[in-house]
C-alpha positions in Angstrom: -22.4 -30.1 -17.2 -19.0 -31.4 -15.9 -19.4 -34.4 -18.2 -20.0 -32.2 -21.2 -17.0 -30.0 -20.4 -14.8 -33.1 -20.1 -16.0 -34.5 -23.4 -15.4 -31.2 -25.2 -12.0 -31.0 -23.7 -10.9 -34.5 -24.6 -12.4 -34.2 -28.1 -10.3 -31.0 -28.6 -7.0 -32.5 -27.3 -7.5 -35.8 -29.2 -8.3 -33.8 -32.3 -5.1 -31.8 -32.1 -3.1 -34.9 -31.6 -4.9 -36.7 -34.4 -4.2 -33.8 -36.8 -0.6 -33.7 -35.7 -0.2 -37.5 -36.4 -1.8 -37.2 -39.8 0.5 -34.2 -40.8 3.6 -36.1 -39.7 2.5 -39.1 -41.6 1.9 -37.1 -44.7 5.3 -35.4 -44.3 6.9 -38.9 -43.9 5.2 -40.1 -47.1 4.6 -36.9 -49.1 1.3 -36.6 -50.9 0.2 -33.8 -53.2 -3.5 -34.5 -52.7 -5.1 -32.4 -49.9 -6.7 -34.4 -47.1 -10.4 -33.4 -46.5 -10.3 -35.3 -43.2 -7.5 -33.0 -42.0 -9.8 -30.0 -42.5 -12.7 -31.5 -40.6 -10.6 -32.8 -37.7 -8.9 -29.5 -37.3 -12.2 -27.5 -37.4 -13.8 -29.9 -34.9 -10.9 -29.6 -32.5 -10.9 -25.8 -32.6 -14.7 -25.6 -32.2 -14.6 -28.0 -29.2 -11.8 -26.0 -27.6 -13.8 -22.7 -28.0 -17.0 -24.3 -26.6 -15.0 -25.6 -23.6 -13.8 -22.0 -22.9 -17.2 -20.4 -23.3 -19.0 -23.0 -21.2 -16.2 -22.8 -18.5 -16.7 -19.0 -18.3 -20.5 -19.1 -18.1 -20.3 -21.9 -15.5 -17.7 -19.9 -13.5 -15.1 -22.7 -13.8 -12.7 -20.6 -15.8 -11.5 -17.2 -14.5 -9.7 -15.2 -17.2 -7.2 -13.7 -14.7 -5.7 -17.0 -13.8 -2.7 -18.7 -15.5 -4.8 -21.8 -16.2 -7.5 -19.8 -18.1 -4.7 -17.8 -19.9 -3.2 -21.1 -21.1 -6.6 -22.3 -22.3 -7.3 -19.1 -24.3 -3.7 -19.0 -25.6 -4.0 -22.6 -26.8 -7.2 -21.8 -28.7 -5.8 -18.6 -30.3 -2.8 -20.5 -31.5 -4.9 -23.3 -32.9 -7.3 -20.8 -34.6 -4.5 -18.8 -36.1 -2.7 -21.9 -37.3 -5.9 -23.3 -38.8 -6.8 -20.1 -40.6 -3.2 -19.8 -42.0 -3.4 -23.4 -43.3 -6.9 -22.9 -44.7 -5.7 -19.8 -46.7 -2.4 -21.1 -47.8 -2.9 -24.9 -47.7 0.5 -25.4 -46.0 0.3 -28.4 -43.7 3.6 -28.2 -41.8 2.4 -25.5 -39.4 -0.4 -27.7 -38.1 2.1 -30.4 -37.1 4.3 -27.8 -35.3 1.7 -25.7 -33.4 -1.3 -28.0 -32.8 0.7 -30.0 -30.2 1.4 -26.7 -28.4 -2.3 -26.0 -28.3 -2.9 -29.5 -26.8 -0.2 -29.0 -24.2 -1.6 -25.6 -23.2 -5.1 -27.1 -23.0 -4.0 -30.0 -20.8 -2.1 -27.6 -18.6 -5.2 -25.5 -18.1 -7.2 -28.5 -17.1 -4.8 -30.2 -14.7 -2.8 -27.4 -13.2 -3.8 -26.5 -9.7 -6.1 -23.4 -9.9 -4.6 -20.0 -8.8 -7.1 -17.9 -6.9 -6.3 -14.2 -6.3 -7.5 -12.5 -3.2 -10.1 -9.7 -3.8 -7.6 -6.9 -2.8 -5.2 -8.1 -5.6 -7.9 -7.9 -8.3 -7.6 -4.5 -10.1 -8.3 -3.2 -13.6 -4.5 -2.9 -14.1 -4.2 -6.6 -13.7 -6.5 -7.1 -16.7 -4.2 -4.9 -18.7 -1.1 -6.8 -17.5 -2.7 -10.2 -18.4 -3.8 -8.9 -21.9 -0.4 -7.6 -22.8 1.4 -10.7 -21.6 -1.0 -13.0 -23.4 -0.6 -11.0 -26.6 3.2 -11.1 -26.3 3.2 -14.8 -25.6 0.9 -15.5 -28.5 3.0 -13.6 -31.0 6.3 -15.2 -29.8 4.8 -18.6 -29.9 3.7 -18.1 -33.5 7.2 -16.9 -34.2 8.5 -20.2 -32.9 6.3 -22.0 -35.5 7.6 -19.9 -38.3 11.2 -20.3 -37.1 11.0 -24.1 -36.9 9.3 -24.2 -40.4 12.2 -22.1 -41.7 14.9 -24.3 -40.2 13.1 -27.5 -41.5 12.9 -26.0 -45.0 16.6 -25.3 -45.0 17.3 -28.8 -43.8 15.1 -30.3 -46.5 16.7 -28.2 -49.2 20.2 -29.2 -48.2 19.3 -32.8 -48.4 17.5 -32.3 -51.8 14.2 -33.8 -50.6 11.2 -34.1 -53.0 9.2 -31.2 -54.2 6.0 -32.7 -52.8 7.5 -32.5 -49.3 8.8 -29.0 -49.7 5.4 -27.7 -50.9 4.1 -28.5 -47.4 6.4 -25.8 -45.9 6.1 -22.0 -46.5 8.8 -20.4 -48.7 11.9 -19.3 -46.9 11.3 -15.6 -47.6 7.8 -15.9 -46.1 9.0 -17.6 -42.8 11.9 -15.2 -42.4 9.8 -12.0 -42.9 6.9 -13.4 -40.8 9.2 -14.4 -37.9 10.6 -10.8 -37.9 7.2 -9.2 -37.8 5.9 -11.6 -35.0 8.9 -10.9 -32.8 8.6 -7.1 -33.5 5.0 -7.3 -32.2 5.4 -9.8 -29.4 8.6 -8.4 -27.8 7.2 -4.9 -27.0 3.9 -6.5 -25.8 5.9 -8.7 -23.4 8.0 -5.9 -22.1 5.0 -3.6 -21.6 3.2 -6.4 -19.8 6.1 -6.8 -17.5 6.3 -3.1 -16.8 2.5 -3.0 -16.0 2.9 -6.0 -13.8 5.8 -4.4 -11.9 3.7 -1.3 -11.4 0.8 -3.4 -10.2 3.0 -5.1 -7.7 4.2 -1.7 -6.5 0.7 -0.5 -6.0 0.1 -3.6 -3.8 3.2 -2.9 -1.8 5.0 -6.0 -3.2 8.4 -6.5 -4.8 8.3 -7.8 -8.3 12.1 -8.5 -8.3 11.7 -11.3 -5.6 9.4 -13.3 -7.9 11.2 -16.0 -9.8 8.7 -15.8 -12.7 9.6 -12.2 -13.2 13.3 -13.0 -13.2 12.8 -15.7 -15.8 10.6 -13.4 -17.9 13.4 -10.9 -18.0 15.7 -13.7 -19.2 13.2 -14.6 -21.9 13.0 -11.0 -23.0 16.8 -10.8 -23.1 16.9 -13.7 -25.5 14.4 -12.1 -27.9 16.3 -8.8 -27.5 19.4 -10.6 -28.7 17.5 -11.9 -31.7 16.4 -8.4 -32.7 19.9 -7.0 -32.2 21.4 -9.9 -34.3 18.8 -9.5 -37.0 18.6 -5.8 -37.5 21.9 -4.5 -36.2 24.5 -7.3 -36.6 22.7 -8.7 -39.7 23.3 -12.3 -38.8 22.4 -15.1 -41.2 18.8 -16.4 -40.8 19.6 -20.0 -39.7 21.6 -18.8 -36.6 19.0 -16.2 -35.4 16.2 -18.7 -35.9 17.8 -20.9 -33.4 17.6 -18.0 -31.0 13.8 -18.1 -31.4 13.8 -21.8 -30.5 15.9 -21.1 -27.3 13.6 -18.1 -26.5 10.6 -20.3 -26.9 11.9 -22.9 -24.5 12.6 -20.2 -22.0 9.1 -18.9 -22.5 7.6 -22.4 -21.8 9.7 -22.9 -18.7 8.6 -19.5 -17.4 4.9 -20.2 -18.1 4.6 -23.8 -17.1 7.3 -24.5 -14.5 7.4 -21.4 -12.3 4.4 -20.1 -10.3 3.9 -16.4 -9.3 4.8 -15.7 -5.7 3.2 -12.3 -6.0 -0.3 -13.8 -6.3 0.2 -16.9 -4.2 2.1 -15.3 -1.3 
């Protein structure tokens, strides 16, 4: 069983990296013809990722209330959403932007030291906290993909690149509107998740403010709050505020990958 899980995992990671390499190559040498191999490689990677999660849950090797399992599920949801968007619109650039993120999240879920919560810390409210945080992370990570696509399209237009290359990116209006919607969904979910997490810590007699992950999460929320203020109140130009999304995404990754919860680990 362990061998099957390992094979599914590496097939998925290699598939994501292979698709990324093909997309970057096709962006370097623009081609109008769709690549059928890109479709099959993406589909196989997403399916192998899903099978890994399902098998891990049934074999009790993945617990959905741990950061490692959250990373695994997040990576799959990002890959699935990116694949469906590409399948519907045939715009390849998003695969090259977000599939590497799915691969990184998958590898993190495999190699990160497992976090096991003591039985007294496991409550239904923790499930709500994890679900809200995961939804917020998912939407904000998607917003990073659309923001990068927007910035790259602007860069290509300024340098008057070929139409065959520009067709592989979404129109500027689409990426701008989609980025706004994703942040408007993801930001409240992230804030609600943090509020529920602080309430859960209070129930456990713990102080959320002493946890470095909580402090960095507040910083991340602040960056996206600045984006919303700049976009809807100050009416800043799109290129500037899209760079705020990139900065917020980096803060999001640092918070998720580099800092462990002291609330759960003591």
